[in-house]
gemmi code that builds the backbone of each chain (N, CA, C; Angstrom):
import gemmi

chains = {
    "A": [
        ("MET", (101.630, 88.583, 117.393), (102.109, 89.182, 116.179), (101.625, 88.972, 115.316)),
        ("LYS", (101.998, 89.905, 114.078), (101.328, 90.076, 112.923), (101.774, 89.339, 111.751)),
        ("TYR", (100.775, 88.356, 111.005), (101.041, 88.002, 109.778), (100.277, 88.818, 108.523)),
        ("ILE", (100.762, 88.298, 107.330), (100.121, 88.838, 106.273), (99.522, 87.495, 105.853)),
        ("LEU", (98.387, 87.266, 105.029), (98.134, 86.257, 104.397), (97.527, 86.321, 102.743)),
        ("LEU", (98.626, 86.002, 101.657), (98.579, 86.775, 100.822), (97.657, 85.465, 99.660)),
        ("MET", (96.816, 85.973, 98.915), (95.930, 85.088, 97.923), (96.776, 85.465, 96.765)),
        ("ALA", (97.419, 84.890, 95.803), (98.005, 85.025, 94.620), (97.694, 84.089, 93.250)),
        ("GLY", (97.686, 84.874, 92.207), (97.026, 84.089, 90.874), (97.633, 84.341, 89.915)),
        ("THR", (97.435, 83.947, 88.699), (98.098, 84.132, 87.361), (96.661, 84.801, 86.384)),
        ("LYS", (96.682, 85.366, 85.835), (96.058, 86.272, 84.981), (95.332, 85.129, 84.204)),
        ("THR", (95.331, 84.112, 83.869), (94.563, 82.850, 83.862), (93.564, 82.124, 84.501)),
        ("GLY", (94.287, 82.242, 85.817), (94.105, 81.901, 86.945), (92.420, 82.676, 87.092)),
        ("VAL", (92.538, 84.080, 86.813), (91.273, 85.451, 87.073), (90.386, 84.910, 86.379)),
        ("THR", (90.852, 84.903, 84.798), (90.082, 84.842, 84.014), (89.038, 83.040, 83.955)),
        ("GLY", (89.457, 82.445, 84.800), (88.952, 81.762, 85.241), (88.023, 81.045, 86.023)),
        ("TYR", (88.016, 82.365, 87.028), (87.040, 82.674, 88.366), (86.113, 83.178, 87.629)),
        ("HIS", (86.256, 84.207, 86.479), (85.205, 85.175, 85.987), (83.779, 84.041, 85.862)),
        ("ALA", (84.424, 82.924, 85.494), (83.619, 81.964, 84.403), (82.770, 80.887, 85.150)),
        ("TRP", (82.574, 81.403, 86.791), (82.185, 80.608, 87.401), (80.724, 80.638, 87.490)),
        ("SER", (79.739, 80.282, 87.852), (78.938, 80.603, 88.128), (78.270, 81.344, 88.896)),
        ("GLN", (77.005, 82.300, 89.012), (77.274, 83.465, 89.826), (76.918, 82.421, 91.433)),
        ("LYS", (76.440, 81.564, 92.160), (75.636, 80.725, 92.765), (77.036, 80.309, 93.515)),
        ("ASP", (78.072, 79.907, 92.956), (79.424, 79.297, 93.057), (80.194, 80.487, 93.892)),
        ("ILE", (80.083, 81.856, 92.806), (81.032, 82.669, 93.574), (80.242, 83.009, 94.673)),
        ("GLU", (78.867, 83.289, 94.969), (78.280, 83.667, 95.963), (78.167, 82.966, 97.075)),
        ("SER", (78.614, 81.377, 97.145), (78.944, 80.840, 98.033), (80.287, 80.776, 98.704)),
        ("HIS", (81.038, 81.060, 97.632), (82.711, 80.779, 97.882), (82.888, 82.751, 98.648)),
        ("MET", (81.941, 83.570, 98.444), (82.126, 85.328, 99.164), (81.378, 85.022, 100.454)),
        ("ALA", (80.720, 83.889, 100.198), (79.993, 83.506, 102.049), (80.712, 83.234, 102.749)),
        ("VAL", (81.626, 82.275, 102.438), (82.551, 81.715, 102.837), (83.246, 82.914, 103.575)),
        ("LEU", (84.215, 83.312, 102.769), (85.168, 84.686, 103.393), (83.797, 85.186, 103.809)),
        ("THR", (83.520, 86.173, 103.661), (82.604, 86.553, 105.046), (82.284, 86.184, 106.117)),
        ("SER", (81.669, 85.149, 106.566), (82.110, 84.650, 107.622), (83.142, 84.249, 108.076)),
        ("ILE", (84.390, 84.091, 107.535), (85.464, 83.599, 108.368), (85.992, 85.934, 108.780)),
        ("ASN", (85.540, 86.417, 108.148), (85.939, 87.824, 108.537), (85.307, 88.106, 109.539)),
        ("LYS", (84.395, 87.835, 109.893), (83.239, 88.078, 110.966), (83.652, 87.332, 111.840)),
        ("GLU", (84.382, 85.892, 112.110), (84.867, 85.146, 113.323), (86.557, 86.058, 113.299)),
        ("LEU", (87.171, 86.203, 112.253), (88.250, 87.223, 112.984), (87.901, 88.360, 113.520)),
        ("THR", (86.927, 89.585, 113.248), (86.467, 90.865, 113.523), (85.938, 90.175, 115.024)),
        ("GLY", (85.345, 88.827, 115.427), (85.283, 88.563, 117.212), (86.325, 88.460, 117.739)),
        ("SER", (86.780, 87.393, 116.854), (88.115, 86.962, 118.333), (89.273, 88.080, 118.366)),
        ("GLY", (89.207, 89.097, 117.663), (89.937, 90.402, 117.919), (90.915, 90.454, 117.019)),
        ("GLU", (91.291, 89.390, 115.571), (92.493, 88.981, 115.289), (92.538, 89.716, 114.072)),
        ("PHE", (90.993, 90.065, 113.925), (90.797, 91.059, 112.432), (91.644, 92.858, 112.215)),
        ("VAL", (92.660, 92.435, 111.396), (93.295, 93.599, 111.257), (93.092, 94.610, 110.027)),
        ("ALA", (93.125, 93.483, 108.709), (92.202, 94.354, 107.712), (92.560, 93.258, 106.830)),
        ("THR", (91.753, 93.741, 105.373), (91.705, 93.151, 104.428), (92.013, 93.757, 103.549)),
        ("GLN", (91.770, 93.559, 102.003), (92.171, 93.669, 100.796), (91.831, 93.628, 99.767)),
        ("GLY", (90.946, 93.735, 98.690), (91.023, 92.805, 97.196), (91.463, 93.823, 96.486)),
        ("LEU", (92.404, 93.287, 95.585), (92.843, 94.584, 94.264), (92.257, 94.171, 93.234)),
        ("ALA", (92.647, 95.181, 92.772), (91.923, 95.285, 91.255), (92.566, 94.205, 89.656)),
        ("GLU", (91.866, 93.885, 89.160), (92.424, 93.048, 87.869), (93.358, 92.978, 88.082)),
        ("PRO", (94.472, 92.056, 87.358), (96.233, 92.684, 86.805), (95.933, 93.467, 85.885)),
        ("GLY", (94.882, 93.400, 84.669), (94.922, 93.699, 84.190), (95.516, 95.477, 83.707)),
        ("GLU", (94.837, 96.305, 85.257), (95.474, 97.293, 85.970), (96.315, 97.381, 86.200)),
        ("ALA", (97.190, 96.631, 86.239), (98.553, 96.480, 87.064), (99.503, 97.819, 86.264)),
        ("LYS", (100.632, 98.355, 87.014), (101.912, 98.775, 86.103), (102.852, 99.018, 87.169)),
        ("MET", (104.089, 98.885, 86.155), (105.411, 98.069, 87.105), (105.680, 100.032, 86.408)),
        ("VAL", (106.363, 100.508, 87.780), (106.521, 101.686, 88.135), (108.323, 101.638, 88.352)),
        ("ARG", (109.181, 102.119, 87.269), (110.576, 102.180, 87.646), (110.937, 104.069, 87.089)),
        ("GLY", (111.951, 104.780, 88.606), (112.287, 106.187, 88.654), (113.657, 106.570, 87.333)),
        ("GLU", (113.354, 107.149, 87.190), (114.841, 107.317, 85.744), (115.607, 107.994, 86.851)),
        ("LYS", (116.964, 108.327, 86.266), (117.460, 109.012, 86.824), (117.189, 110.268, 87.393)),
        ("ASN", (116.215, 111.106, 86.490), (115.941, 111.997, 87.052), (114.865, 112.393, 87.930)),
        ("GLY", (114.511, 110.901, 88.149), (112.820, 110.674, 88.960), (111.484, 110.566, 88.626)),
        ("ILE", (111.713, 110.895, 87.215), (110.377, 110.260, 86.314), (110.023, 109.167, 85.861)),
        ("PRO", (108.696, 109.193, 86.433), (108.033, 107.597, 86.115), (108.312, 107.185, 85.040)),
        ("VAL", (108.428, 105.832, 85.112), (108.871, 105.206, 83.708), (107.827, 104.270, 83.654)),
        ("THR", (106.765, 103.874, 83.350), (105.285, 102.923, 83.589), (105.659, 101.696, 82.692)),
        ("ASP", (105.201, 100.789, 82.563), (105.127, 99.495, 81.715), (103.549, 98.937, 82.024)),
        ("GLY", (103.443, 97.992, 81.245), (102.652, 96.788, 81.964), (102.171, 95.667, 81.077)),
        ("VAL", (104.156, 95.408, 81.000), (103.833, 94.124, 80.400), (104.393, 93.437, 81.393)),
        ("PHE", (104.134, 92.086, 81.947), (104.630, 90.855, 82.322), (104.706, 89.687, 82.210)),
        ("PRO", (105.478, 88.917, 82.787), (105.629, 87.624, 81.701), (104.473, 86.773, 82.320)),
        ("GLU", (104.183, 85.648, 81.214), (102.414, 85.155, 81.552), (102.843, 84.458, 82.664)),
        ("SER", (104.068, 83.956, 83.408), (103.928, 82.872, 85.025), (103.722, 84.496, 85.773)),
        ("LYS", (103.679, 84.978, 85.252), (103.734, 86.147, 87.219), (102.424, 85.553, 87.820)),
        ("GLU", (102.596, 85.532, 89.124), (101.322, 85.461, 89.832), (101.660, 87.340, 90.290)),
        ("PHE", (99.794, 87.733, 90.438), (99.387, 89.081, 90.527), (98.810, 89.071, 92.164)),
        ("LEU", (98.998, 89.484, 93.259), (98.143, 89.733, 94.502), (97.099, 90.126, 94.146)),
        ("LEU", (95.929, 89.273, 94.478), (94.520, 88.998, 94.136), (94.012, 89.556, 95.459)),
        ("GLY", (94.751, 89.749, 96.988), (94.164, 90.100, 97.851), (94.693, 89.452, 99.239)),
        ("TYR", (94.812, 90.078, 100.147), (95.152, 89.586, 101.397), (94.460, 90.203, 103.095)),
        ("TRP", (94.451, 89.575, 103.439), (94.143, 89.588, 105.101), (95.680, 89.978, 105.987)),
        ("ILE", (95.749, 90.450, 107.076), (96.628, 91.301, 107.684), (95.659, 90.527, 109.559)),
        ("VAL", (96.735, 89.944, 109.816), (95.924, 89.016, 111.198), (97.079, 89.457, 112.409)),
        ("ASP", (96.325, 89.431, 113.149), (97.286, 90.078, 114.435), (96.926, 88.297, 115.909)),
        ("VAL", (97.806, 87.667, 115.845), (97.504, 86.205, 116.602), (98.824, 85.975, 117.075)),
        ("ALA", (98.357, 84.795, 117.715), (99.137, 84.634, 119.126), (100.584, 83.720, 118.759)),
        ("SER", (100.637, 83.131, 117.549), (101.438, 81.875, 117.454), (101.299, 81.828, 115.604)),
        ("SER", (102.225, 81.656, 115.518), (102.186, 81.259, 113.522), (101.358, 79.930, 113.052)),
        ("GLU", (101.301, 78.753, 114.139), (100.054, 78.020, 113.380), (98.735, 78.425, 113.349)),
        ("ARG", (98.599, 79.812, 114.235), (97.123, 80.076, 114.004), (97.227, 80.980, 112.793)),
        ("ALA", (97.796, 81.346, 112.342), (97.926, 82.026, 111.263), (97.805, 81.088, 110.221)),
        ("TYR", (98.604, 80.091, 110.159), (98.336, 78.950, 109.335), (97.197, 78.267, 108.983)),
        ("ALA", (96.242, 78.262, 110.165), (94.913, 77.676, 110.192), (94.149, 78.519, 110.064)),
        ("ILE", (94.326, 79.835, 110.116), (93.416, 80.840, 109.276), (93.133, 80.619, 107.667)),
        ("ALA", (94.786, 80.286, 107.365), (95.150, 80.373, 105.936), (94.451, 79.047, 105.396)),
        ("ALA", (94.136, 77.975, 106.050), (94.173, 76.888, 105.824), (92.492, 77.694, 104.946)),
        ("ARG", (91.562, 78.111, 106.607), (90.045, 78.324, 106.042), (89.641, 78.709, 104.966)),
        ("ILE", (91.035, 80.201, 104.597), (90.869, 80.668, 103.430), (90.878, 79.354, 102.326)),
        ("SER", (92.117, 79.057, 102.229), (92.437, 78.174, 100.787), (91.098, 76.739, 100.946)),
        ("SER", (90.344, 76.651, 101.866), (89.326, 75.456, 102.139), (87.838, 76.398, 101.799)),
        ("ALA", (87.793, 77.747, 101.038), (86.919, 77.981, 100.434), (86.420, 77.568, 99.063)),
        ("PRO", (85.101, 77.524, 99.059), (84.394, 76.773, 97.779), (84.252, 77.314, 96.825)),
        ("GLY", (85.118, 76.476, 95.782), (85.039, 76.701, 94.285), (83.511, 76.040, 93.316)),
        ("PRO", (83.692, 76.117, 92.207), (82.919, 75.705, 91.206), (82.103, 74.325, 92.079)),
        ("GLY", (80.618, 73.774, 91.773), (80.388, 72.962, 92.030), (80.112, 73.204, 93.848)),
        ("GLY", (81.304, 73.874, 94.417), (81.545, 73.802, 96.407), (82.183, 72.846, 96.479)),
        ("VAL", (83.253, 72.406, 95.506), (84.374, 71.847, 96.131), (85.654, 72.692, 96.541)),
        ("PRO", (86.101, 72.675, 97.779), (87.225, 73.443, 98.022), (88.098, 73.693, 96.846)),
        ("THR", (88.638, 74.785, 96.868), (89.180, 75.560, 95.884), (90.928, 74.799, 96.802)),
        ("ASN", (91.387, 74.941, 97.752), (92.806, 74.507, 98.036), (93.729, 75.323, 97.271)),
        ("MET", (93.231, 76.745, 97.203), (94.144, 77.526, 96.756), (95.201, 77.573, 97.333)),
        ("PRO", (96.478, 78.304, 97.349), (97.143, 78.581, 98.178), (97.615, 79.540, 98.569)),
        ("ILE", (97.974, 80.062, 99.671), (97.721, 80.915, 100.849), (98.894, 81.838, 101.037)),
        ("GLU", (100.029, 82.486, 100.595), (101.385, 82.767, 101.126), (101.400, 83.350, 102.957)),
        ("VAL", (101.799, 83.010, 103.719), (101.762, 83.418, 104.795), (103.013, 84.236, 104.891)),
        ("ARG", (103.327, 85.663, 105.699), (104.436, 86.185, 105.997), (104.296, 87.067, 107.147)),
        ("ARG", (105.502, 87.004, 107.997), (105.198, 87.919, 109.658), (105.773, 89.182, 109.099)),
        ("PHE", (105.038, 90.660, 109.596), (105.342, 91.487, 109.461), (106.727, 91.837, 110.058)),
        ("ALA", (107.718, 92.415, 109.652), (108.911, 92.733, 109.971), (108.639, 93.841, 111.121)),
        ("SER", (109.705, 93.413, 112.195), (109.002, 94.385, 113.431), (110.044, 95.778, 113.499)),
        ("HIS", (111.035, 95.648, 111.968), (111.947, 96.774, 111.729), (112.019, 96.500, 110.674)),
        ("GLY", (112.207, 97.753, 109.664), (112.649, 97.331, 108.366), (112.871, 98.762, 107.434)),
        ("PRO", (113.408, 98.561, 106.070), (113.402, 99.620, 105.224), (112.200, 100.448, 104.888)),
        ("SER", (111.304, 99.587, 105.114), (109.890, 99.987, 104.625), (109.114, 100.649, 105.478)),
        ("LYS", (109.226, 100.108, 106.851), (108.484, 100.708, 107.931), (108.386, 102.570, 108.040)),
        ("GLY", (107.449, 102.595, 108.199), (107.929, 104.149, 108.161), (107.454, 105.049, 109.904)),
        ("GLN", (108.067, 104.282, 110.725), (107.316, 104.724, 112.151), (108.300, 105.570, 112.043)),
    ],
    "B": [
        ("MET", (91.274, 108.018, 95.013), (91.743, 106.658, 94.714), (92.683, 106.004, 95.527)),
        ("LYS", (92.242, 104.742, 96.087), (93.601, 103.892, 96.598), (94.448, 103.006, 95.396)),
        ("TYR", (95.762, 103.386, 95.841), (96.647, 102.012, 94.823), (97.566, 101.754, 96.129)),
        ("ILE", (97.874, 100.491, 95.765), (98.687, 99.755, 96.449), (100.302, 99.672, 96.157)),
        ("LEU", (100.907, 99.675, 95.878), (102.621, 99.950, 95.363), (103.342, 98.833, 96.119)),
        ("MET", (103.733, 98.020, 95.457), (104.446, 96.752, 96.006), (106.104, 96.758, 95.349)),
        ("MET", (106.753, 96.488, 96.805), (107.775, 96.410, 96.241), (108.369, 94.574, 96.248)),
        ("ASN", (108.717, 94.423, 95.249), (108.573, 92.839, 95.047), (110.301, 92.472, 95.112)),
        ("THR", (110.519, 91.215, 95.613), (112.115, 91.157, 95.513), (112.283, 89.919, 95.643)),
        ("MET", (113.580, 89.094, 94.520), (113.953, 87.874, 94.709), (114.310, 87.307, 95.777)),
        ("ARG", (114.501, 86.185, 95.862), (115.489, 85.591, 96.774), (117.060, 86.238, 97.022)),
        ("ALA", (118.035, 86.470, 96.038), (118.627, 87.598, 96.100), (118.557, 88.665, 96.631)),
        ("GLY", (116.985, 89.155, 97.026), (116.957, 90.713, 97.955), (117.168, 90.229, 98.948)),
        ("GLN", (117.692, 89.093, 99.556), (118.041, 89.088, 101.121), (119.531, 89.836, 100.870)),
        ("GLY", (119.987, 89.692, 100.210), (121.288, 90.390, 100.054), (121.749, 92.166, 100.651)),
        ("VAL", (119.948, 92.608, 101.332), (119.909, 93.620, 101.552), (120.510, 93.716, 103.056)),
        ("PRO", (120.418, 92.866, 103.804), (121.361, 93.682, 105.144), (122.715, 93.129, 105.184)),
        ("SER", (123.702, 92.672, 103.869), (125.126, 92.629, 103.941), (125.725, 93.815, 102.963)),
        ("TRP", (124.564, 94.855, 102.778), (124.928, 96.760, 102.756), (125.547, 96.867, 103.804)),
        ("GLN", (126.363, 97.890, 103.537), (126.916, 98.629, 104.764), (126.503, 99.288, 105.724)),
        ("ARG", (126.850, 99.321, 106.312), (125.789, 99.791, 107.586), (125.411, 101.210, 106.719)),
        ("ASN", (126.318, 101.863, 106.439), (125.881, 103.550, 106.044), (125.282, 103.607, 105.062)),
        ("ASP", (125.160, 102.861, 104.236), (124.280, 102.265, 102.570), (122.683, 101.788, 103.575)),
        ("LEU", (123.008, 100.965, 104.261), (121.654, 100.858, 105.082), (120.811, 102.254, 105.631)),
        ("GLN", (121.165, 102.600, 106.426), (121.212, 104.134, 107.165), (120.855, 104.920, 106.343)),
        ("ALA", (121.329, 105.318, 105.165), (120.761, 106.248, 104.156), (119.322, 105.497, 103.289)),
        ("HIS", (119.335, 104.299, 103.380), (117.744, 103.744, 102.600), (117.015, 103.704, 103.211)),
        ("ILE", (117.421, 103.227, 104.413), (116.425, 103.742, 105.521), (116.077, 105.018, 105.791)),
        ("ALA", (116.820, 106.243, 106.085), (116.467, 107.976, 106.482), (115.206, 108.317, 104.474)),
        ("PHE", (115.800, 107.652, 103.762), (115.136, 107.766, 102.557), (113.538, 107.265, 102.459)),
        ("MET", (113.632, 106.328, 102.782), (112.359, 105.738, 103.028), (111.382, 106.635, 104.651)),
        ("LYS", (111.899, 106.669, 105.410), (111.131, 107.424, 106.110), (110.911, 108.543, 106.030)),
        ("ASP", (111.442, 109.335, 105.232), (110.963, 110.833, 104.485), (110.167, 110.967, 103.707)),
        ("THR", (110.516, 109.334, 102.465), (109.237, 109.295, 101.890), (107.879, 109.415, 102.884)),
        ("ASN", (107.614, 108.146, 103.724), (106.532, 107.984, 103.979), (106.222, 109.385, 104.947)),
        ("LYS", (107.186, 110.493, 105.752), (106.757, 111.473, 106.352), (105.704, 112.560, 105.364)),
        ("GLN", (106.989, 112.312, 104.298), (105.444, 113.715, 103.422), (104.352, 112.804, 103.007)),
        ("LEU", (104.343, 111.816, 102.568), (103.040, 111.013, 102.651), (102.307, 111.624, 103.652)),
        ("ARG", (102.624, 111.417, 105.324), (101.985, 111.679, 105.486), (101.627, 112.395, 105.708)),
        ("GLU", (102.481, 113.513, 105.737), (101.723, 115.185, 106.137), (100.974, 115.942, 104.698)),
        ("SER", (100.967, 115.258, 103.522), (99.802, 115.639, 102.424), (98.716, 114.657, 102.499)),
        ("GLY", (98.505, 113.463, 103.792), (97.239, 112.903, 103.558), (97.644, 112.094, 102.829)),
        ("GLU", (98.349, 111.713, 101.976), (98.365, 110.354, 100.775), (98.574, 109.159, 101.572)),
        ("LEU", (99.482, 108.959, 102.995), (99.286, 107.471, 103.419), (98.722, 106.801, 103.818)),
        ("VAL", (97.741, 105.732, 103.292), (97.272, 105.036, 103.913), (97.938, 104.112, 105.280)),
        ("ALA", (98.925, 103.247, 104.581), (99.591, 102.367, 105.639), (100.797, 101.919, 104.362)),
        ("ALA", (101.858, 101.391, 105.464), (102.888, 101.591, 104.601), (103.606, 100.155, 105.664)),
        ("GLU", (103.641, 98.795, 105.786), (104.242, 97.860, 105.771), (105.753, 96.841, 105.644)),
        ("GLY", (106.160, 96.405, 106.539), (107.904, 95.676, 105.640), (107.377, 93.996, 105.876)),
        ("LEU", (107.531, 93.717, 105.423), (107.461, 92.037, 105.588), (109.011, 91.434, 105.501)),
        ("SER", (108.671, 90.351, 106.722), (109.853, 89.395, 107.206), (110.526, 88.802, 105.834)),
        ("PHE", (111.986, 88.271, 105.807), (112.500, 88.341, 104.769), (111.766, 87.239, 104.053)),
        ("PRO", (111.913, 86.398, 102.468), (111.530, 85.214, 102.230), (111.683, 83.874, 102.987)),
        ("ASP", (112.566, 83.932, 103.813), (113.352, 82.580, 103.897), (112.356, 81.586, 105.338)),
        ("GLN", (111.454, 82.966, 105.956), (110.319, 82.660, 106.940), (108.861, 82.679, 106.164)),
        ("ALA", (109.048, 82.816, 104.967), (107.545, 82.381, 104.373), (106.873, 80.848, 104.087)),
        ("LYS", (106.031, 80.521, 104.445), (105.129, 79.322, 104.071), (104.025, 79.529, 103.058)),
        ("VAL", (103.666, 78.687, 102.202), (102.750, 78.610, 101.683), (101.613, 77.406, 102.220)),
        ("VAL", (100.113, 77.990, 102.448), (99.788, 76.709, 102.707), (98.227, 76.729, 102.637)),
        ("ARG", (98.007, 75.186, 102.113), (96.557, 74.794, 101.701), (96.050, 74.120, 102.104)),
        ("ALA", (94.796, 74.040, 102.306), (93.712, 73.435, 103.138), (93.866, 71.620, 103.102)),
        ("GLY", (94.201, 70.621, 103.663), (93.906, 69.468, 103.278), (92.524, 69.244, 102.973)),
        ("ASN", (92.051, 67.966, 103.165), (90.731, 67.619, 102.705), (90.231, 67.745, 103.824)),
        ("ASP", (90.483, 67.586, 105.471), (89.819, 67.634, 106.384), (90.291, 69.070, 106.780)),
        ("GLY", (90.605, 69.871, 106.249), (90.373, 71.295, 106.539), (92.007, 71.538, 107.384)),
        ("VAL", (92.584, 70.686, 107.688), (93.584, 71.100, 108.260), (94.826, 71.512, 107.457)),
        ("PRO", (95.712, 72.734, 107.557), (96.601, 73.111, 107.473), (98.260, 72.445, 106.808)),
        ("ILE", (98.197, 72.838, 105.032), (99.470, 71.271, 105.100), (100.508, 72.961, 104.682)),
        ("THR", (100.939, 73.174, 105.501), (101.944, 73.845, 105.029), (103.607, 73.780, 104.440)),
        ("ASP", (104.085, 74.020, 103.257), (105.432, 74.079, 102.946), (105.783, 75.742, 102.806)),
        ("GLY", (107.275, 75.200, 102.812), (108.235, 76.726, 102.853), (109.315, 76.910, 101.567)),
        ("ILE", (109.156, 75.727, 100.561), (109.543, 75.403, 99.273), (108.765, 75.907, 97.974)),
        ("PHE", (109.700, 77.115, 97.106), (108.967, 77.960, 96.446), (109.738, 78.003, 95.118)),
        ("PRO", (109.142, 78.550, 94.140), (109.943, 78.145, 92.855), (111.174, 79.373, 92.657)),
        ("GLU", (112.318, 79.097, 91.663), (113.164, 79.867, 92.407), (112.719, 80.796, 91.609)),
        ("SER", (111.799, 81.199, 90.789), (111.535, 82.386, 89.843), (110.696, 83.574, 90.421)),
        ("LYS", (109.807, 83.095, 91.666), (109.321, 83.895, 92.592), (109.790, 85.170, 92.903)),
        ("GLU", (108.591, 85.556, 92.988), (108.853, 87.272, 93.406), (108.239, 87.430, 94.993)),
        ("PHE", (109.027, 87.938, 96.171), (108.179, 88.024, 97.051), (108.100, 88.862, 97.429)),
        ("LEU", (106.936, 89.429, 97.967), (106.531, 90.786, 98.481), (107.842, 91.643, 99.188)),
        ("ALA", (107.929, 92.124, 99.872), (109.550, 92.743, 100.659), (109.028, 93.642, 101.428)),
        ("GLY", (107.656, 94.318, 100.868), (106.921, 95.562, 101.454), (105.518, 96.401, 100.615)),
        ("PHE", (104.941, 96.947, 101.365), (103.962, 97.980, 100.578), (103.576, 98.769, 101.068)),
        ("TRP", (103.473, 99.795, 99.979), (102.270, 101.248, 101.213), (100.966, 101.046, 99.988)),
        ("ILE", (99.899, 101.984, 101.266), (98.995, 102.256, 100.050), (98.509, 103.697, 100.100)),
        ("VAL", (98.517, 104.080, 99.143), (98.044, 105.632, 99.138), (97.349, 106.056, 98.636)),
        ("ASP", (96.302, 106.882, 99.355), (94.931, 107.022, 99.014), (95.221, 109.067, 97.804)),
        ("VAL", (95.356, 108.825, 96.343), (95.526, 109.592, 95.747), (94.731, 110.178, 94.773)),
        ("GLU", (94.715, 111.501, 94.169), (94.214, 112.151, 93.151), (93.503, 111.470, 91.991)),
        ("ASN", (94.958, 110.460, 91.517), (94.776, 110.210, 89.961), (96.405, 109.433, 89.443)),
        ("PRO", (95.757, 108.658, 88.934), (97.097, 107.411, 89.023), (98.521, 107.874, 88.845)),
        ("GLU", (98.490, 109.074, 87.824), (99.959, 109.615, 87.568), (100.727, 110.136, 89.175)),
        ("ARG", (99.609, 110.349, 90.024), (100.136, 110.713, 91.480), (100.792, 109.270, 92.234)),
        ("ALA", (99.985, 107.978, 91.884), (100.146, 106.986, 92.731), (101.825, 106.591, 91.511)),
        ("TYR", (102.103, 106.858, 90.275), (103.154, 106.635, 89.615), (104.509, 107.515, 89.770)),
        ("ALA", (103.668, 108.638, 90.434), (105.386, 109.680, 90.792), (105.739, 109.487, 92.339)),
        ("ILE", (105.042, 108.648, 93.032), (105.281, 108.552, 94.506), (106.228, 107.291, 94.272)),
        ("ALA", (105.789, 106.236, 93.029), (106.492, 104.829, 93.220), (107.545, 105.364, 92.627)),
        ("ALA", (107.881, 106.259, 91.845), (108.976, 106.492, 91.105), (109.690, 106.611, 92.560)),
        ("ARG", (109.194, 107.581, 92.883), (110.214, 107.888, 94.379), (110.595, 107.243, 95.111)),
        ("ILE", (110.129, 106.146, 95.408), (111.008, 104.863, 96.099), (111.335, 104.077, 95.542)),
        ("SER", (110.865, 104.084, 93.985), (112.217, 103.684, 93.014), (113.349, 103.849, 93.383)),
        ("THR", (114.093, 105.034, 93.480), (115.306, 105.761, 93.577), (115.971, 105.733, 94.237)),
        ("ALA", (115.319, 105.089, 96.033), (115.972, 104.702, 97.106), (117.514, 104.807, 97.035)),
        ("PRO", (117.966, 105.347, 97.385), (119.860, 104.910, 97.308), (120.058, 103.243, 98.063)),
        ("GLY", (120.789, 102.390, 97.469), (121.244, 101.435, 97.255), (122.897, 101.299, 97.562)),
        ("PRO", (123.672, 100.444, 97.575), (124.958, 100.563, 97.799), (125.690, 101.535, 97.375)),
        ("GLY", (126.580, 102.376, 97.854), (127.238, 103.759, 96.968), (126.434, 104.573, 97.237)),
        ("GLY", (125.143, 104.966, 97.753), (124.179, 105.764, 97.614), (123.940, 105.882, 96.062)),
        ("ALA", (123.955, 105.202, 95.526), (123.311, 104.907, 93.835), (121.884, 104.599, 93.876)),
        ("PRO", (120.879, 105.319, 93.393), (119.875, 104.299, 92.750), (119.431, 103.383, 92.734)),
        ("LEU", (118.493, 102.586, 93.302), (118.192, 101.414, 93.236), (117.474, 101.201, 91.837)),
        ("ASN", (116.524, 101.979, 91.214), (115.963, 102.287, 90.153), (114.895, 100.970, 90.122)),
        ("MET", (114.517, 100.315, 91.515), (113.570, 98.982, 91.846), (112.494, 99.176, 90.990)),
        ("PRO", (112.147, 98.047, 91.006), (111.029, 97.851, 89.866), (109.604, 97.901, 91.268)),
        ("ILE", (108.545, 98.928, 91.187), (107.713, 98.880, 92.114), (105.955, 98.663, 91.470)),
        ("GLU", (105.444, 97.560, 91.748), (104.179, 97.377, 91.038), (103.332, 98.299, 91.831)),
        ("VAL", (102.548, 98.756, 90.629), (101.410, 99.807, 91.465), (100.055, 99.419, 90.770)),
        ("ARG", (98.796, 99.234, 91.926), (97.737, 98.351, 91.213), (96.258, 99.042, 92.045)),
        ("PRO", (95.619, 99.420, 91.565), (94.269, 100.377, 92.380), (93.874, 99.251, 93.311)),
        ("VAL", (93.646, 99.443, 94.209), (92.950, 98.973, 95.220), (90.820, 99.061, 95.058)),
        ("MET", (90.990, 98.089, 95.376), (89.096, 98.057, 95.500), (88.476, 99.073, 96.740)),
        ("SER", (87.729, 99.963, 96.501), (87.277, 100.403, 98.020), (87.237, 100.446, 99.218)),
        ("GLY", (87.433, 99.088, 99.346), (87.578, 98.008, 100.320), (86.354, 96.963, 100.900)),
        ("PRO", (86.050, 95.961, 101.612), (85.587, 95.271, 101.686), (83.980, 95.598, 102.066)),
        ("PRO", (83.300, 95.113, 101.186), (81.313, 95.677, 101.568), (81.233, 95.619, 103.069)),
        ("PRO", (80.717, 96.297, 103.904), (80.373, 95.964, 105.693), (79.784, 94.650, 105.837)),
        ("GLU", (79.184, 94.703, 104.991), (78.510, 93.244, 105.776), (79.519, 91.643, 104.981)),
        ("MET", (81.284, 92.179, 104.828), (81.958, 90.969, 104.810), (82.587, 91.336, 106.527)),
        ("LEU", (82.219, 92.439, 106.909), (83.344, 92.418, 108.070), (82.291, 91.829, 109.569)),
    ],
}
model = gemmi.Model(1)
for chain_id, residues in chains.items():
    chain = gemmi.Chain(chain_id)
    for i, (resn, *xyz) in enumerate(residues, 1):
        res = gemmi.Residue()
        res.name, res.seqid = resn, gemmi.SeqId(i, " ")
        for name, pos in zip(("N", "CA", "C"), xyz):
            atom = gemmi.Atom()
            atom.name, atom.element = name, gemmi.Element(name[0])
            atom.pos, atom.b_iso = gemmi.Position(*pos), 0.0
            res.add_atom(atom)
        chain.add_residue(res)
    model.add_chain(chain)
structure = gemmi.Structure()
structure.add_model(model)
structure.setup_entities()
């Protein structure tokens, strides 16, 4: 079963991350790298992707004539997707265990961030699935 | 340049299954046609739909690293319903694709004009991270 593990945060949170020391950022990345390696080794890894800064986000709507209308203004409270992992696992519990490992990646001073990770199963069929 | 096109929904988005069958079929046909065109132009990298928000869990690690799962979300939370990753020449092309997706038909065939969030994705994790 495929699950997506979504890491989201507000603009304020992203600004806070930029203030981390180089050493803290390196420790954080080292743990994420090691998780990716383990998932690749276990055959559970499907994909991972980081997204560009929320400042580059645009909201797009199609007008009546199909012309795109873009807007870059978002509510302060909006959570932006920062990155995701897609894993192919035997059970939801395994997906939650991987999410917990990501959640416990170290933050400033090596203290686990315990950041929330949203875990969602892929639809087996649905409007957005292009097969 | 790679962009991710995100279709978000509030919980009210769960109303989609209550659409009439022919409205749902027209919506799915539109999405399939869009994906087919993107595949043919070589711009489609990935497209996925997610299960409904009622199956979503938020997971945190406890002190001992054991997962703590919770299924309660703020009322205002937006849920990702599905996404496309496209590899395009410029942001304008990504916005044009998003606008096309935005006009997918809803009940009675009227365009939904739903908002699609467009974000550049990083070129991919460095090889040493995999």
